[in-house]
C-alpha positions in Angstrom: 54.0 12.4 9.1 51.4 15.2 8.9 50.2 14.1 5.5 49.6 10.5 6.7 47.6 11.8 9.7 45.5 14.1 7.5 44.6 11.3 5.1 44.0 8.8 7.9 41.6 11.3 9.5 39.9 12.1 6.2 39.4 8.4 5.5 38.0 7.7 8.9 35.6 10.6 8.6 34.4 9.4 5.2 33.9 5.9 6.6 31.8 7.2 9.5 29.8 9.4 7.2 29.1 6.6 4.7 28.2 4.2 7.5 25.7 6.6 9.0 24.2 7.3 5.5 23.8 3.6 4.8 22.2 2.9 8.2 19.8 5.7 7.7 18.8 4.3 4.3 18.4 0.8 5.7 16.0 2.1 8.4 14.0 3.9 5.7 13.5 0.6 3.8 12.2 -1.5 6.7 8.6 -2.8 6.2 7.3 -0.6 9.1 8.8 2.5 7.7 7.6 1.7 4.1 4.1 1.1 5.5 4.2 4.4 7.4 5.3 6.3 4.3 2.6 4.7 2.2 0.0 5.6 4.8 1.2 9.2 4.9 1.1 9.5 1.1 -2.4 7.9 1.1 -3.6 10.5 3.6 -2.1 13.4 1.6 -3.7 12.0 -1.6 -7.1 11.7 0.2 -6.9 15.3 1.4 -6.1 16.5 -2.2 -8.9 14.4 -3.6 -11.3 15.8 -1.0 -10.2 19.4 -1.8 -10.6 18.7 -5.5 -14.2 17.4 -5.0 -15.1 20.4 -2.9 -13.7 22.7 -5.6 -15.7 20.9 -8.3 -18.9 21.0 -6.2 -18.4 24.8 -5.5 -17.8 25.5 -9.2 -20.8 23.3 -10.2 -23.2 25.2 -7.8 -21.8 28.5 -9.0 -22.3 27.6 -12.6 -25.8 26.3 -11.9 -26.7 29.6 -10.3 -25.3 31.5 -13.3 -27.4 29.3 -15.7 -30.5 29.7 -13.5 -30.1 33.5 -13.7 -29.5 33.5 -17.4 -32.6 31.2 -18.1 -34.8 33.0 -15.6 -35.3 29.9 -13.4 -34.5 31.8 -10.3 -37.4 34.2 -10.8 -39.9 34.5 -7.9 -43.0 32.3 -8.3 -46.4 34.0 -8.4 -48.5 32.5 -5.6 -51.7 32.9 -7.7 -50.5 30.5 -10.4 -51.4 26.8 -9.9 -48.5 24.5 -9.2 -47.6 22.5 -12.2 -46.5 18.9 -11.5 -44.1 17.1 -13.7 -44.2 13.3 -14.0 -41.2 11.4 -15.2 -43.4 8.7 -16.8 -47.1 8.8 -17.6 -48.5 5.4 -17.4 -51.6 4.9 -19.6 -51.5 1.1 -19.3 -49.5 -1.2 -17.0 -46.2 -2.3 -18.4 -45.4 -6.0 -19.0 -42.7 -7.3 -16.7 -39.3 -7.0 -18.2 -37.1 -10.0 -18.8 -33.4 -9.8 -18.2 -31.3 -10.6 -21.3 -29.8 -14.0 -21.4 -26.0 -14.1 -21.3 -23.8 -16.6 -22.9 -21.9 -17.2 -19.8 -21.9 -20.6 -18.3 -21.1 -20.9 -14.7 -18.6 -23.6 -13.7 -19.7 -25.4 -10.5 -16.1 -26.3 -9.7 -15.0 -24.9 -6.3 -11.3 -24.7 -6.1 -11.5 -24.7 -2.3 -13.2 -28.1 -2.2 -10.0 -30.0 -2.4 -8.4 -28.4 0.6 
């Protein structure tokens, strides 16, 4: 009799445990729960991406400072020297207007929303 009671109790406990586990998993797979999990993961990914960008920017500015020191670009400017201006493009004569290249694309005038 004791053996039957033990196995009956063990079976009932396993059933309760399995039911609770299945219900918990079902609640995790509802659309609201999946959306919340996706939003949380997107926030975490955004924070990691922001931290990465800040680290890159810091390393870039540090390396720029190192290169400036190595090349002597950070040297103090003598106020007696005239300021030298750099122009990206020196225009001797006006440029002709540029034409955009023709593409071989043909645009279809069919609007699929017209029929609705």
